[in-house]
MMTF fields as JSON, N, C-alpha, C and O atoms, coordinates in Angstrom:
{
  "mmtfVersion": "1.0.0",
  "mmtfProducer": "UNKNOWN",
  "numBonds": 335,
  "numAtoms": 336,
  "numGroups": 84,
  "numChains": 1,
  "numModels": 1,
  "chainsPerModel": [1],
  "groupsPerChain": [84],
  "chainIdList": ["A"],
  "bondAtomList": [4, 2, 8, 6, 12, 10, 16, 14, 20, 18, 24, 22, 28, 26, 32, 30, 36, 34, 40, 38, 44, 42, 48, 46, 52, 50, 56, 54, 60, 58, 64, 62, 68, 66, 72, 70, 76, 74, 80, 78, 84, 82, 88, 86, 92, 90, 96, 94, 100, 98, 104, 102, 108, 106, 112, 110, 116, 114, 120, 118, 124, 122, 128, 126, 132, 130, 136, 134, 140, 138, 144, 142, 148, 146, 152, 150, 156, 154, 160, 158, 164, 162, 168, 166, 172, 170, 176, 174, 180, 178, 184, 182, 188, 186, 192, 190, 196, 194, 200, 198, 204, 202, 208, 206, 212, 210, 216, 214, 220, 218, 224, 222, 228, 226, 232, 230, 236, 234, 240, 238, 244, 242, 248, 246, 252, 250, 256, 254, 260, 258, 264, 262, 268, 266, 272, 270, 276, 274, 280, 278, 284, 282, 288, 286, 292, 290, 296, 294, 300, 298, 304, 302, 308, 306, 312, 310, 316, 314, 320, 318, 324, 322, 328, 326, 332, 330],
  "bondOrderList": [1, 1, 1, 1, 1, 1, 1, 1, 1, 1, 1, 1, 1, 1, 1, 1, 1, 1, 1, 1, 1, 1, 1, 1, 1, 1, 1, 1, 1, 1, 1, 1, 1, 1, 1, 1, 1, 1, 1, 1, 1, 1, 1, 1, 1, 1, 1, 1, 1, 1, 1, 1, 1, 1, 1, 1, 1, 1, 1, 1, 1, 1, 1, 1, 1, 1, 1, 1, 1, 1, 1, 1, 1, 1, 1, 1, 1, 1, 1, 1, 1, 1, 1],
  "groupList": [{"groupName": "MET", "atomNameList": ["N", "CA", "C", "O"], "elementList": ["N", "C", "C", "O"], "formalChargeList": [0, 0, 0, 0], "bondAtomList": [1, 0, 2, 1, 3, 2], "bondOrderList": [1, 1, 2], "singleLetterCode": "M", "chemCompType": "L-PEPTIDE LINKING"}, {"groupName": "ASN", "atomNameList": ["N", "CA", "C", "O"], "elementList": ["N", "C", "C", "O"], "formalChargeList": [0, 0, 0, 0], "bondAtomList": [1, 0, 2, 1, 3, 2], "bondOrderList": [1, 1, 2], "singleLetterCode": "N", "chemCompType": "L-PEPTIDE LINKING"}, {"groupName": "LEU", "atomNameList": ["N", "CA", "C", "O"], "elementList": ["N", "C", "C", "O"], "formalChargeList": [0, 0, 0, 0], "bondAtomList": [1, 0, 2, 1, 3, 2], "bondOrderList": [1, 1, 2], "singleLetterCode": "L", "chemCompType": "L-PEPTIDE LINKING"}, {"groupName": "TYR", "atomNameList": ["N", "CA", "C", "O"], "elementList": ["N", "C", "C", "O"], "formalChargeList": [0, 0, 0, 0], "bondAtomList": [1, 0, 2, 1, 3, 2], "bondOrderList": [1, 1, 2], "singleLetterCode": "Y", "chemCompType": "L-PEPTIDE LINKING"}, {"groupName": "GLN", "atomNameList": ["N", "CA", "C", "O"], "elementList": ["N", "C", "C", "O"], "formalChargeList": [0, 0, 0, 0], "bondAtomList": [1, 0, 2, 1, 3, 2], "bondOrderList": [1, 1, 2], "singleLetterCode": "Q", "chemCompType": "L-PEPTIDE LINKING"}, {"groupName": "LYS", "atomNameList": ["N", "CA", "C", "O"], "elementList": ["N", "C", "C", "O"], "formalChargeList": [0, 0, 0, 0], "bondAtomList": [1, 0, 2, 1, 3, 2], "bondOrderList": [1, 1, 2], "singleLetterCode": "K", "chemCompType": "L-PEPTIDE LINKING"}, {"groupName": "ARG", "atomNameList": ["N", "CA", "C", "O"], "elementList": ["N", "C", "C", "O"], "formalChargeList": [0, 0, 0, 0], "bondAtomList": [1, 0, 2, 1, 3, 2], "bondOrderList": [1, 1, 2], "singleLetterCode": "R", "chemCompType": "L-PEPTIDE LINKING"}, {"groupName": "GLU", "atomNameList": ["N", "CA", "C", "O"], "elementList": ["N", "C", "C", "O"], "formalChargeList": [0, 0, 0, 0], "bondAtomList": [1, 0, 2, 1, 3, 2], "bondOrderList": [1, 1, 2], "singleLetterCode": "E", "chemCompType": "L-PEPTIDE LINKING"}, {"groupName": "ILE", "atomNameList": ["N", "CA", "C", "O"], "elementList": ["N", "C", "C", "O"], "formalChargeList": [0, 0, 0, 0], "bondAtomList": [1, 0, 2, 1, 3, 2], "bondOrderList": [1, 1, 2], "singleLetterCode": "I", "chemCompType": "L-PEPTIDE LINKING"}, {"groupName": "THR", "atomNameList": ["N", "CA", "C", "O"], "elementList": ["N", "C", "C", "O"], "formalChargeList": [0, 0, 0, 0], "bondAtomList": [1, 0, 2, 1, 3, 2], "bondOrderList": [1, 1, 2], "singleLetterCode": "T", "chemCompType": "L-PEPTIDE LINKING"}, {"groupName": "ALA", "atomNameList": ["N", "CA", "C", "O"], "elementList": ["N", "C", "C", "O"], "formalChargeList": [0, 0, 0, 0], "bondAtomList": [1, 0, 2, 1, 3, 2], "bondOrderList": [1, 1, 2], "singleLetterCode": "A", "chemCompType": "L-PEPTIDE LINKING"}, {"groupName": "VAL", "atomNameList": ["N", "CA", "C", "O"], "elementList": ["N", "C", "C", "O"], "formalChargeList": [0, 0, 0, 0], "bondAtomList": [1, 0, 2, 1, 3, 2], "bondOrderList": [1, 1, 2], "singleLetterCode": "V", "chemCompType": "L-PEPTIDE LINKING"}, {"groupName": "PHE", "atomNameList": ["N", "CA", "C", "O"], "elementList": ["N", "C", "C", "O"], "formalChargeList": [0, 0, 0, 0], "bondAtomList": [1, 0, 2, 1, 3, 2], "bondOrderList": [1, 1, 2], "singleLetterCode": "F", "chemCompType": "L-PEPTIDE LINKING"}, {"groupName": "GLY", "atomNameList": ["N", "CA", "C", "O"], "elementList": ["N", "C", "C", "O"], "formalChargeList": [0, 0, 0, 0], "bondAtomList": [1, 0, 2, 1, 3, 2], "bondOrderList": [1, 1, 2], "singleLetterCode": "G", "chemCompType": "PEPTIDE LINKING"}, {"groupName": "ASP", "atomNameList": ["N", "CA", "C", "O"], "elementList": ["N", "C", "C", "O"], "formalChargeList": [0, 0, 0, 0], "bondAtomList": [1, 0, 2, 1, 3, 2], "bondOrderList": [1, 1, 2], "singleLetterCode": "D", "chemCompType": "L-PEPTIDE LINKING"}, {"groupName": "SER", "atomNameList": ["N", "CA", "C", "O"], "elementList": ["N", "C", "C", "O"], "formalChargeList": [0, 0, 0, 0], "bondAtomList": [1, 0, 2, 1, 3, 2], "bondOrderList": [1, 1, 2], "singleLetterCode": "S", "chemCompType": "L-PEPTIDE LINKING"}, {"groupName": "HIS", "atomNameList": ["N", "CA", "C", "O"], "elementList": ["N", "C", "C", "O"], "formalChargeList": [0, 0, 0, 0], "bondAtomList": [1, 0, 2, 1, 3, 2], "bondOrderList": [1, 1, 2], "singleLetterCode": "H", "chemCompType": "L-PEPTIDE LINKING"}, {"groupName": "CYS", "atomNameList": ["N", "CA", "C", "O"], "elementList": ["N", "C", "C", "O"], "formalChargeList": [0, 0, 0, 0], "bondAtomList": [1, 0, 2, 1, 3, 2], "bondOrderList": [1, 1, 2], "singleLetterCode": "C", "chemCompType": "L-PEPTIDE LINKING"}],
  "groupTypeList": [0, 1, 2, 3, 4, 5, 6, 6, 7, 4, 8, 3, 4, 5, 2, 9, 5, 7, 4, 5, 4, 10, 11, 2, 2, 12, 1, 7, 5, 1, 8, 6, 3, 2, 9, 13, 12, 9, 13, 14, 7, 10, 4, 2, 2, 2, 9, 11, 4, 7, 7, 10, 11, 2, 0, 15, 14, 15, 6, 12, 0, 13, 4, 8, 7, 15, 7, 11, 14, 5, 4, 11, 7, 8, 3, 1, 5, 5, 1, 16, 17, 2, 5, 15],
  "groupIdList": [1, 2, 3, 4, 5, 6, 7, 8, 9, 10, 11, 12, 13, 14, 15, 16, 17, 18, 19, 20, 21, 22, 23, 24, 25, 26, 27, 28, 29, 30, 31, 32, 33, 34, 35, 36, 37, 38, 39, 40, 41, 42, 43, 44, 45, 46, 47, 48, 49, 50, 51, 52, 53, 54, 55, 56, 57, 58, 59, 60, 61, 62, 63, 64, 65, 66, 67, 68, 69, 70, 71, 72, 73, 74, 75, 76, 77, 78, 79, 80, 81, 82, 83, 84],
  "secStructList": [7, 7, 2, 2, 2, 2, 2, 2, 2, 2, 2, 2, 2, 2, 2, 2, 2, 2, 6, 7, 7, 3, 3, 3, 3, 7, 7, 2, 2, 2, 2, 2, 2, 2, 2, 7, 7, 7, 7, 1, 1, 3, 3, 3, 3, 3, 3, 6, 6, 1, 7, 3, 3, 3, 3, 3, 7, 4, 4, 4, 2, 2, 2, 2, 2, 2, 2, 1, 7, 6, 6, 1, 3, 3, 3, 3, 6, 6, 6, 6, 3, 3, 3, 7],
  "xCoordList": [37.449, 37.867, 36.71, 35.635, 36.913, 35.918, 35.897, 36.745, 34.987, 34.852, 36.107, 36.588, 36.684, 37.84, 39.012, 39.797, 39.23, 40.275, 40.223, 41.222, 38.969, 38.787, 39.089, 39.672, 38.714, 39.076, 40.666, 41.201, 41.356, 42.798, 43.398, 44.432, 42.826, 43.365, 43.43, 44.416, 42.418, 42.341, 43.572, 44.181, 43.921, 45.04, 46.329, 47.196, 46.467, 47.708, 47.877, 48.984, 46.779, 46.914, 47.33, 48.149, 46.779, 47.143, 48.64, 49.314, 49.114, 50.479, 51.382, 52.335, 51.026, 51.825, 51.774, 52.792, 50.544, 50.466, 51.219, 51.755, 51.259, 52.019, 53.473, 54.201, 53.92, 55.221, 55.691, 56.779, 54.805, 55.007, 55.27, 54.779, 56.016, 56.237, 55.244, 54.986, 54.651, 53.812, 52.99, 53.277, 51.925, 51.181, 50.872, 50.499, 51.033, 50.732, 49.542, 49.539, 48.521, 47.258, 47.054, 47.26, 46.66, 46.384, 44.861, 44.425, 44.111, 42.771, 41.9, 41.91, 41.135, 40.288, 39.281, 39.031, 38.662, 37.667, 38.266, 37.667, 39.46, 40.094, 40.454, 40.252, 40.988, 41.358, 40.127, 40.167, 39.073, 37.737, 37.385, 37.07, 37.41, 37.023, 37.804, 37.279, 39.149, 39.984, 40.21, 40.749, 39.766, 40.004, 38.8, 38.725, 37.885, 36.733, 36.988, 36.049, 38.187, 38.544, 37.749, 37.841, 36.969, 36.153, 36.836, 36.338, 37.91, 38.577, 39.385, 39.371, 40.09, 40.986, 42.39, 42.658, 43.253, 44.652, 45.299, 45.921, 45.147, 45.759, 46.312, 45.889, 47.256, 47.833, 47.781, 47.852, 47.652, 47.636, 48.68, 48.701, 49.495, 50.542, 50.112, 49.849, 50.078, 49.806, 50.984, 51.426, 51.48, 52.626, 52.304, 51.285, 53.214, 52.987, 53.185, 52.819, 53.731, 53.715, 52.483, 52.474, 51.401, 50.135, 50.188, 49.546, 50.976, 50.958, 50.176, 50.206, 49.457, 48.714, 49.119, 49.022, 49.566, 49.981, 49.163, 49.299, 48.355, 47.596, 48.358, 48.629, 48.644, 49.52, 48.688, 48.073, 48.643, 47.898, 48.534, 49.538, 47.985, 48.5, 47.701, 46.666, 48.128, 47.573, 46.17, 45.471, 45.686, 44.231, 43.245, 42.105, 43.72, 42.843, 43.071, 42.437, 44.025, 44.308, 43.168, 43.006, 42.353, 41.258, 40.245, 39.708, 39.969, 38.953, 39.521, 38.754, 40.791, 41.338, 41.208, 40.784, 41.558, 41.526, 40.107, 39.906, 39.126, 37.702, 37.111, 36.174, 37.631, 37.104, 37.81, 37.207, 39.072, 39.944, 40.251, 40.582, 40.147, 40.476, 41.913, 42.76, 42.159, 43.5, 44.578, 45.739, 44.243, 45.22, 45.938, 46.97, 45.434, 46.146, 46.925, 46.379, 48.217, 49.115, 48.833, 48.508, 48.944, 48.729, 50.036, 50.804, 50.245, 51.468, 51.181, 50.605, 51.569, 51.315, 52.41, 53.536, 52.139, 53.194, 53.787, 54.954, 53.093, 53.608, 54.605, 55.615, 54.335, 55.187, 56.174, 57.079, 55.898, 56.814, 56.845, 57.936, 55.746, 55.708, 54.58, 53.537, 54.816, 53.804, 53.002, 53.512, 51.727, 50.84, 50.149, 49.781, 49.963, 49.255, 48.285, 47.577],
  "yCoordList": [57.282, 56.612, 55.819, 56.374, 54.517, 53.725, 53.771, 54.441, 53.105, 53.117, 52.596, 53.217, 51.456, 50.909, 51.804, 51.905, 52.467, 53.361, 54.553, 54.971, 55.034, 56.128, 55.695, 56.459, 54.483, 53.929, 53.875, 54.316, 53.303, 53.262, 54.624, 54.827, 55.534, 56.984, 57.459, 58.105, 57.19, 57.56, 56.992, 57.671, 55.759, 55.068, 55.761, 56.021, 56.064, 56.684, 57.998, 58.29, 58.833, 60.087, 59.946, 60.72, 58.971, 58.714, 58.28, 58.644, 57.542, 57.121, 58.406, 58.55, 59.313, 60.536, 61.369, 61.908, 61.503, 62.367, 61.77, 62.519, 60.468, 59.893, 59.591, 59.059, 59.954, 59.829, 58.317, 58.008, 57.431, 56.031, 55.639, 56.315, 54.586, 54.196, 53.23, 53.232, 52.357, 51.331, 50.701, 50.833, 50.004, 49.201, 47.875, 47.833, 46.842, 45.426, 44.833, 44.679, 44.511, 44.03, 42.572, 42.095, 41.838, 40.436, 40.033, 38.95, 40.955, 40.699, 40.726, 41.696, 39.599, 39.458, 40.508, 40.949, 40.959, 42.052, 43.373, 44.099, 43.648, 44.893, 44.859, 45.828, 43.73, 43.491, 43.677, 44.421, 43.039, 43.162, 44.594, 45.066, 45.316, 46.719, 47.579, 48.522, 47.245, 48.077, 47.689, 48.457, 46.474, 45.957, 45.294, 45.254, 44.789, 44.054, 42.556, 41.823, 42.051, 40.627, 39.88, 40.227, 38.876, 38.141, 36.801, 36.13, 36.456, 35.256, 35.342, 36.393, 34.316, 34.362, 34.009, 33.777, 33.983, 33.635, 34.732, 34.458, 36.015, 37.12, 38.129, 38.206, 38.909, 40.003, 41.21, 41.044, 42.453, 43.648, 44.633, 44.969, 45.07, 46.005, 47.328, 47.4, 48.36, 49.77, 50.599, 50.583, 51.361, 52.183, 53.672, 54.076, 54.463, 55.952, 56.489, 57.635, 55.724, 56.064, 55.697, 55.68, 55.391, 55.069, 53.803, 53.707, 52.84, 51.525, 50.555, 50.677, 49.569, 48.623, 47.298, 47.11, 46.38, 44.964, 43.948, 43.854, 43.214, 42.117, 40.746, 40.379, 40.089, 38.915, 37.698, 37.693, 36.719, 35.455, 34.345, 34.576, 33.184, 32.035, 31.787, 32.423, 30.898, 30.651, 30.253, 30.461, 29.688, 29.28, 30.473, 30.291, 31.617, 32.821, 33.827, 34.881, 33.479, 34.479, 34.902, 36.091, 33.948, 34.211, 35.051, 36.004, 34.743, 35.48, 36.87, 37.83, 37.051, 38.334, 39.179, 40.332, 38.644, 39.388, 39.857, 40.927, 39.06, 39.486, 40.398, 41.129, 40.401, 41.225, 42.513, 43.445, 42.579, 43.77, 44.691, 44.25, 45.93, 46.927, 46.827, 46.301, 47.363, 47.22, 48.08, 47.953, 48.965, 49.762, 48.986, 49.434, 47.793, 46.92, 45.955, 45.249, 45.844, 44.85, 43.493, 43.42, 42.489, 41.114, 40.322, 40.23, 39.788, 39.095, 37.577, 37.259, 36.707, 35.286, 34.728, 34.6, 34.376, 33.954, 32.592, 32.343, 31.753, 30.494, 30.572, 29.868, 31.444, 31.554, 32.753, 32.966, 33.539, 34.716, 35.677, 36.019, 36.097, 36.949, 37.884, 37.559, 39.14, 40.222, 40.14, 39.818, 40.45, 40.703, 41.993, 42.257, 42.841, 44.177, 44.357, 45.363],
  "zCoordList": [153.503, 154.685, 155.264, 155.491, 155.511, 156.053, 157.548, 158.138, 158.193, 159.701, 160.353, 161.301, 159.884, 160.491, 160.307, 161.25, 159.21, 158.952, 160.006, 160.59, 160.173, 161.186, 162.574, 163.343, 162.935, 164.215, 164.421, 165.438, 163.377, 163.457, 163.466, 164.103, 162.816, 162.882, 164.25, 164.606, 165.11, 166.493, 167.223, 168.05, 166.907, 167.576, 167.149, 167.984, 165.855, 165.275, 166.035, 166.489, 166.198, 166.852, 168.285, 168.781, 168.952, 170.36, 170.482, 171.446, 169.548, 169.509, 169.46, 170.226, 168.526, 168.326, 169.536, 169.969, 170.138, 171.319, 172.532, 173.349, 172.648, 173.768, 173.453, 174.291, 172.164, 171.722, 171.822, 172.307, 171.336, 171.304, 169.806, 168.902, 169.565, 168.135, 167.567, 166.363, 168.461, 167.917, 169.167, 170.356, 168.626, 169.643, 168.947, 167.775, 169.677, 169.21, 169.973, 171.195, 169.144, 169.807, 169.583, 168.467, 170.582, 170.574, 170.789, 170.399, 171.415, 171.714, 170.429, 169.672, 170.214, 169.044, 168.901, 167.779, 169.977, 169.937, 169.443, 168.649, 169.943, 169.542, 168.072, 167.341, 167.655, 166.248, 165.385, 164.405, 165.717, 165.025, 164.948, 163.855, 165.996, 166.052, 165.144, 164.552, 165.013, 164.238, 162.726, 161.929, 162.412, 161.105, 160.429, 159.201, 161.203, 160.663, 160.581, 160.268, 160.839, 160.841, 161.857, 163.034, 161.512, 162.522, 162.979, 163.882, 162.376, 162.781, 164.031, 164.672, 164.427, 165.607, 165.145, 163.966, 166.118, 165.799, 164.969, 163.942, 165.431, 164.715, 165.664, 166.817, 165.197, 165.954, 164.981, 163.764, 165.566, 164.785, 165.283, 166.467, 164.444, 164.745, 164.019, 162.818, 164.914, 164.377, 164.825, 165.974, 163.783, 164.128, 164.01, 163.45, 164.56, 164.494, 163.042, 162.779, 162.131, 160.775, 159.989, 158.758, 160.773, 160.233, 159.372, 158.327, 159.851, 159.222, 160.076, 161.301, 159.477, 160.056, 159.465, 158.252, 160.282, 159.781, 160.541, 161.761, 159.903, 160.547, 160.234, 159.09, 161.309, 161.203, 161.569, 162.635, 160.776, 161.087, 160.266, 159.592, 160.309, 159.568, 158.358, 158.159, 157.544, 156.212, 156.237, 155.246, 157.304, 157.46, 157.223, 156.797, 157.506, 157.57, 156.454, 156.416, 155.504, 154.465, 153.612, 153.337, 153.175, 152.298, 153.058, 152.494, 154.293, 155.094, 155.406, 155.338, 155.738, 155.92, 154.684, 154.767, 153.546, 152.256, 151.974, 151.4, 152.375, 152.075, 153.092, 152.773, 154.368, 155.421, 155.727, 156.259, 155.401, 155.806, 154.667, 153.567, 154.917, 153.813, 153.428, 154.15, 152.235, 151.581, 152.178, 151.788, 153.123, 153.839, 154.842, 155.343, 155.185, 156.156, 155.442, 154.594, 155.714, 155.27, 155.9, 157.085, 155.176, 155.669, 155.762, 154.805, 156.882, 157.141, 157.45, 158.491, 156.584, 156.683, 157.535, 157.055, 158.814, 159.758, 159.312, 159.612, 158.655, 158.286, 157.173, 157.194, 156.16, 155.043, 155.174, 154.368, 156.311, 156.553, 155.33, 154.873, 154.816, 153.721, 153.881, 154.448, 153.336, 153.416, 152.11, 151.037, 152.276, 151.162, 151.472, 152.616, 150.401, 150.641, 149.514, 149.463]
}
């Protein structure tokens, strides 16, 4: 488990503790802290089922694939498709 996975695990545990289903993050600093993605124009969805989905547009797909671990699903908002 890498550093970003450990950080996300803390969020998953908090969601469970507070009986919440998910959290949607828009802040670039929070997204970077939890995934390693250094670009902008992204949103991160974390669910109680320990799913992480990073949503951005096609301009950042290559960067996301090189910076973010494979446990994070990538959603290309322009093409409306998931990559994992």
